ROVEXPA-425768 format. One record per residue: x, y, z of N, C-alpha, C in turn. Coordinates in Angstrom, 1 decimal. Layout:
ROVEXPA-425768
<node n_X="X" n_Y="Y" n_Z="Z" ca_X="X" ca_Y="Y" ca_Z="Z" c_X="X" c_Y="Y" c_Z="Z"/>
...
This chain:
ROVEXPA-425768
<node n_X="0.8" n_Y="-1.2" n_Z="0.0" ca_X="0.0" ca_Y="0.0" ca_Z="0.0" c_X="0.9" c_Y="1.2" c_Z="0.0"/>
<node n_X="0.4" n_Y="2.2" n_Z="-0.7" ca_X="1.2" ca_Y="3.5" ca_Z="-0.8" c_X="1.0" c_Y="4.3" c_Z="0.5"/>
<node n_X="2.1" n_Y="5.0" n_Z="0.8" ca_X="2.1" ca_Y="5.9" ca_Z="2.0" c_X="2.2" c_Y="7.3" c_Z="1.5"/>
<node n_X="1.2" n_Y="7.8" n_Z="0.7" ca_X="1.3" ca_Y="9.1" ca_Z="0.2" c_X="0.2" c_Y="10.0" c_Z="0.5"/>
<node n_X="-0.6" n_Y="9.6" n_Z="1.6" ca_X="-1.7" ca_Y="10.5" ca_Z="2.1" c_X="-1.1" c_Y="11.6" c_Z="2.9"/>
<node n_X="-1.9" n_Y="12.7" n_Z="3.1" ca_X="-1.5" ca_Y="13.7" ca_Z="4.0" c_X="-2.7" c_Y="14.5" c_Z="4.5"/>
<node n_X="-2.5" n_Y="15.2" n_Z="5.6" ca_X="-3.5" ca_Y="16.0" ca_Z="6.2" c_X="-2.8" c_Y="17.3" c_Z="6.6"/>
<node n_X="-3.6" n_Y="18.4" n_Z="6.7" ca_X="-3.0" ca_Y="19.7" ca_Z="7.1" c_X="-3.9" c_Y="20.4" c_Z="8.1"/>
<node n_X="-3.3" n_Y="21.2" n_Z="9.0" ca_X="-4.0" ca_Y="21.9" ca_Z="10.0" c_X="-3.4" c_Y="23.3" c_Z="10.1"/>
<node n_X="-4.2" n_Y="24.2" n_Z="10.5" ca_X="-3.8" ca_Y="25.6" ca_Z="10.7" c_X="-4.1" c_Y="26.0" c_Z="12.2"/>
<node n_X="-3.1" n_Y="26.4" n_Z="12.9" ca_X="-3.2" ca_Y="26.7" ca_Z="14.3" c_X="-3.2" c_Y="28.2" c_Z="14.6"/>
<node n_X="-4.2" n_Y="28.7" n_Z="15.4" ca_X="-4.3" ca_Y="30.1" ca_Z="15.8" c_X="-4.6" c_Y="30.2" c_Z="17.2"/>
<node n_X="-3.9" n_Y="29.5" n_Z="18.1" ca_X="-4.1" ca_Y="29.6" ca_Z="19.5" c_X="-3.0" c_Y="30.3" c_Z="20.2"/>
<node n_X="-2.5" n_Y="29.8" n_Z="21.3" ca_X="-1.4" ca_Y="30.3" ca_Z="22.0" c_X="-0.2" c_Y="29.4" c_Z="21.9"/>
<node n_X="0.8" n_Y="29.8" n_Z="21.1" ca_X="2.0" ca_Y="28.9" ca_Z="20.9" c_X="2.7" c_Y="28.7" c_Z="22.3"/>
<node n_X="3.4" n_Y="27.7" n_Z="22.5" ca_X="3.8" ca_Y="26.5" ca_Z="21.7" c_X="2.6" c_Y="25.5" c_Z="21.6"/>
<node n_X="2.7" n_Y="24.7" n_Z="20.6" ca_X="1.7" ca_Y="23.6" ca_Z="20.4" c_X="2.3" c_Y="22.3" c_Z="20.5"/>
<node n_X="1.7" n_Y="21.4" n_Z="21.2" ca_X="2.1" ca_Y="20.0" ca_Z="21.3" c_X="1.2" c_Y="19.2" c_Z="20.4"/>
<node n_X="1.6" n_Y="18.7" n_Z="19.3" ca_X="0.8" ca_Y="18.0" ca_Z="18.3" c_X="1.2" c_Y="16.5" c_Z="18.3"/>
<node n_X="0.2" n_Y="15.6" n_Z="18.6" ca_X="0.4" ca_Y="14.2" ca_Z="18.6" c_X="-0.6" c_Y="13.5" c_Z="17.7"/>
<node n_X="-0.2" n_Y="12.6" n_Z="16.9" ca_X="-1.1" ca_Y="11.8" ca_Z="16.1" c_X="-0.9" c_Y="10.3" c_Z="16.2"/>
<node n_X="-1.9" n_Y="9.5" n_Z="16.1" ca_X="-1.8" ca_Y="8.1" ca_Z="16.2" c_X="-2.7" c_Y="7.4" c_Z="15.1"/>
<node n_X="-2.3" n_Y="6.2" n_Z="14.8" ca_X="-3.0" ca_Y="5.5" ca_Z="13.7" c_X="-2.1" c_Y="4.5" c_Z="13.2"/>
<node n_X="-2.2" n_Y="4.1" n_Z="11.9" ca_X="-1.2" ca_Y="3.2" ca_Z="11.4" c_X="0.3" c_Y="3.8" c_Z="11.5"/>
<node n_X="0.4" n_Y="5.1" n_Z="11.5" ca_X="1.7" ca_Y="5.8" ca_Z="11.7" c_X="1.4" c_Y="6.8" c_Z="12.9"/>
<node n_X="2.3" n_Y="6.8" n_Z="13.8" ca_X="2.1" ca_Y="7.7" ca_Z="15.0" c_X="3.3" c_Y="8.7" c_Z="15.0"/>
<node n_X="3.1" n_Y="9.8" n_Z="15.7" ca_X="4.2" ca_Y="10.8" ca_Z="15.8" c_X="3.8" c_Y="11.9" c_Z="16.7"/>
<node n_X="4.8" n_Y="12.8" n_Z="16.9" ca_X="4.5" ca_Y="14.1" ca_Z="17.7" c_X="5.5" c_Y="15.1" c_Z="17.3"/>
<node n_X="5.1" n_Y="16.4" n_Z="17.5" ca_X="6.0" ca_Y="17.5" ca_Z="17.3" c_X="5.6" c_Y="18.7" c_Z="18.1"/>
<node n_X="6.5" n_Y="19.5" n_Z="18.5" ca_X="6.2" ca_Y="20.8" ca_Z="19.1" c_X="6.4" c_Y="21.9" c_Z="18.1"/>
<node n_X="5.3" n_Y="22.7" n_Z="18.0" ca_X="5.4" ca_Y="23.9" ca_Z="17.0" c_X="5.5" c_Y="25.1" c_Z="17.9"/>
<node n_X="6.4" n_Y="26.0" n_Z="17.5" ca_X="6.7" ca_Y="27.2" ca_Z="18.2" c_X="5.9" c_Y="28.4" c_Z="17.8"/>
<node n_X="5.1" n_Y="28.3" n_Z="16.7" ca_X="4.4" ca_Y="29.5" ca_Z="16.2" c_X="3.1" c_Y="29.1" c_Z="15.6"/>
<node n_X="2.1" n_Y="30.1" n_Z="15.4" ca_X="0.9" ca_Y="29.8" ca_Z="14.6" c_X="1.3" c_Y="29.5" c_Z="13.2"/>
<node n_X="0.4" n_Y="28.8" n_Z="12.5" ca_X="0.6" ca_Y="28.6" ca_Z="11.1" c_X="0.1" c_Y="27.2" c_Z="10.7"/>
<node n_X="0.5" n_Y="26.9" n_Z="9.5" ca_X="0.1" ca_Y="25.6" ca_Z="8.9" c_X="1.0" c_Y="24.5" c_Z="9.3"/>
<node n_X="0.5" n_Y="23.3" n_Z="9.4" ca_X="1.2" ca_Y="22.1" ca_Z="9.8" c_X="0.7" c_Y="21.0" c_Z="8.9"/>
<node n_X="1.6" n_Y="20.3" n_Z="8.2" ca_X="1.3" ca_Y="19.2" ca_Z="7.3" c_X="1.9" c_Y="17.9" c_Z="7.8"/>
<node n_X="1.1" n_Y="16.8" n_Z="7.9" ca_X="1.6" ca_Y="15.5" ca_Z="8.2" c_X="1.5" c_Y="14.7" c_Z="6.9"/>
<node n_X="2.6" n_Y="14.3" n_Z="6.4" ca_X="2.6" ca_Y="13.6" ca_Z="5.1" c_X="3.2" c_Y="12.2" c_Z="5.2"/>
<node n_X="3.1" n_Y="11.5" n_Z="4.1" ca_X="3.6" ca_Y="10.1" ca_Z="4.0" c_X="2.8" c_Y="9.1" c_Z="4.8"/>
<node n_X="1.5" n_Y="9.4" n_Z="4.9" ca_X="0.6" ca_Y="8.6" ca_Z="5.7" c_X="-0.1" c_Y="7.4" c_Z="4.9"/>
<node n_X="0.0" n_Y="6.2" n_Z="5.4" ca_X="-0.7" ca_Y="5.1" ca_Z="4.7" c_X="-2.2" c_Y="5.2" c_Z="5.0"/>
<node n_X="-3.0" n_Y="4.5" n_Z="4.3" ca_X="-4.4" ca_Y="4.5" ca_Z="4.6" c_X="-4.7" c_Y="4.0" c_Z="6.0"/>
<node n_X="-5.8" n_Y="4.6" n_Z="6.6" ca_X="-6.2" ca_Y="4.2" ca_Z="7.9" c_X="-6.9" c_Y="5.3" c_Z="8.6"/>
<node n_X="-7.3" n_Y="5.0" n_Z="9.9" ca_X="-8.0" ca_Y="5.9" ca_Z="10.7" c_X="-7.0" c_Y="6.5" c_Z="11.7"/>
<node n_X="-7.0" n_Y="7.9" n_Z="11.8" ca_X="-6.0" ca_Y="8.6" ca_Z="12.6" c_X="-6.7" c_Y="9.5" c_Z="13.6"/>
<node n_X="-6.1" n_Y="9.7" n_Z="14.7" ca_X="-6.5" ca_Y="10.7" ca_Z="15.7" c_X="-5.4" c_Y="11.7" c_Z="15.9"/>
<node n_X="-5.7" n_Y="13.0" n_Z="15.9" ca_X="-4.7" ca_Y="14.0" ca_Z="16.2" c_X="-5.2" c_Y="14.8" c_Z="17.4"/>
<node n_X="-4.2" n_Y="15.1" n_Z="18.3" ca_X="-4.5" ca_Y="15.9" ca_Z="19.5" c_X="-3.6" c_Y="17.1" c_Z="19.5"/>
<node n_X="-4.1" n_Y="18.3" n_Z="19.7" ca_X="-3.3" ca_Y="19.5" ca_Z="19.8" c_X="-3.6" c_Y="20.2" c_Z="21.1"/>
<node n_X="-2.5" n_Y="20.5" n_Z="21.8" ca_X="-2.6" ca_Y="21.2" ca_Z="23.1" c_X="-1.7" c_Y="22.5" c_Z="23.0"/>
<node n_X="-2.3" n_Y="23.6" n_Z="23.4" ca_X="-1.5" ca_Y="24.8" ca_Z="23.3" c_X="-0.9" c_Y="25.1" c_Z="24.7"/>
<node n_X="-0.2" n_Y="26.3" n_Z="24.8" ca_X="0.6" ca_Y="26.6" ca_Z="25.9" c_X="-0.2" c_Y="26.8" c_Z="27.2"/>
<node n_X="-1.5" n_Y="27.1" n_Z="27.0" ca_X="-2.4" ca_Y="27.3" ca_Z="28.2" c_X="-3.1" c_Y="26.1" c_Z="28.6"/>
<node n_X="-2.8" n_Y="25.0" n_Z="27.9" ca_X="-3.4" ca_Y="23.7" ca_Z="28.3" c_X="-4.7" c_Y="23.4" c_Z="27.5"/>
<node n_X="-5.2" n_Y="24.3" n_Z="26.6" ca_X="-6.4" ca_Y="24.0" ca_Z="25.8" c_X="-6.1" c_Y="22.9" c_Z="24.9"/>
<node n_X="-6.9" n_Y="21.9" n_Z="24.8" ca_X="-6.7" ca_Y="20.7" ca_Z="24.0" c_X="-7.9" c_Y="20.5" c_Z="23.1"/>
<node n_X="-7.6" n_Y="20.0" n_Z="21.9" ca_X="-8.7" ca_Y="19.6" ca_Z="21.0" c_X="-8.2" c_Y="18.3" c_Z="20.3"/>
<node n_X="-9.2" n_Y="17.4" n_Z="20.0" ca_X="-8.9" ca_Y="16.2" ca_Z="19.4" c_X="-9.8" c_Y="16.0" c_Z="18.2"/>
<node n_X="-9.3" n_Y="15.4" n_Z="17.1" ca_X="-10.2" ca_Y="15.1" ca_Z="16.0" c_X="-9.7" c_Y="13.8" c_Z="15.4"/>
<node n_X="-10.5" n_Y="13.2" n_Z="14.6" ca_X="-10.2" ca_Y="12.0" ca_Z="13.9" c_X="-10.4" c_Y="12.2" c_Z="12.4"/>
<node n_X="-9.5" n_Y="11.6" n_Z="11.6" ca_X="-9.6" ca_Y="11.7" ca_Z="10.2" c_X="-9.2" c_Y="10.4" c_Z="9.5"/>
<node n_X="-9.7" n_Y="10.2" n_Z="8.3" ca_X="-9.4" ca_Y="8.9" ca_Z="7.6" c_X="-8.6" c_Y="9.2" c_Z="6.3"/>
<node n_X="-7.6" n_Y="8.5" n_Z="6.1" ca_X="-6.9" ca_Y="8.5" ca_Z="4.8" c_X="-7.4" c_Y="7.2" c_Z="4.1"/>
<node n_X="-8.1" n_Y="7.5" n_Z="3.0" ca_X="-8.7" ca_Y="6.3" ca_Z="2.3" c_X="-7.7" c_Y="5.7" c_Z="1.3"/>
<node n_X="-7.9" n_Y="4.4" n_Z="1.0" ca_X="-7.1" ca_Y="3.7" ca_Z="0.0" c_X="-7.4" c_Y="4.3" c_Z="-1.3"/>
<node n_X="-6.4" n_Y="4.4" n_Z="-2.2" ca_X="-6.6" ca_Y="4.7" ca_Z="-3.6" c_X="-7.3" c_Y="3.5" c_Z="-4.3"/>
<node n_X="-8.2" n_Y="3.7" n_Z="-5.1" ca_X="-8.8" ca_Y="2.7" ca_Z="-5.9" c_X="-8.2" c_Y="2.6" c_Z="-7.2"/>
<node n_X="-7.6" n_Y="1.5" n_Z="-7.6" ca_X="-7.0" ca_Y="1.4" ca_Z="-8.9" c_X="-8.0" c_Y="1.5" c_Z="-10.0"/>
<node n_X="-7.6" n_Y="2.2" n_Z="-11.1" ca_X="-8.5" ca_Y="2.3" ca_Z="-12.2" c_X="-8.4" c_Y="1.1" c_Z="-13.1"/>
<node n_X="-9.5" n_Y="0.6" n_Z="-13.6" ca_X="-9.5" ca_Y="-0.5" ca_Z="-14.6" c_X="-10.2" c_Y="0.0" c_Z="-15.8"/>
<node n_X="-9.4" n_Y="0.4" n_Z="-16.8" ca_X="-9.9" ca_Y="0.9" ca_Z="-18.1" c_X="-9.9" c_Y="-0.2" c_Z="-19.1"/>
<node n_X="-11.0" n_Y="-0.3" n_Z="-19.9" ca_X="-11.1" ca_Y="-1.3" ca_Z="-20.9" c_X="-11.4" c_Y="-0.6" c_Z="-22.2"/>
<node n_X="-10.4" n_Y="-0.5" n_Z="-23.1" ca_X="-10.5" ca_Y="0.2" ca_Z="-24.4" c_X="-10.9" c_Y="-0.9" c_Z="-25.4"/>
<node n_X="-11.9" n_Y="-0.6" n_Z="-26.3" ca_X="-12.3" ca_Y="-1.5" ca_Z="-27.3" c_X="-12.3" c_Y="-0.8" c_Z="-28.6"/>
């Protein structure tokens, strides 16, 4: 299976942000400023992402990276 899915988020809270994701691939990062954040090279599956800002505000969401469906073309 290809690992070419990605998701992106834009943060506008109080930096620093602790970002953690779990699913078929897990990871975490600390972001020092507002802005866009992209998680790439994700294989298909169900993921959960949690973001906590410097004041302790936390949000969690779930997203799905779907499998690509191969095309089957029949020319006659």
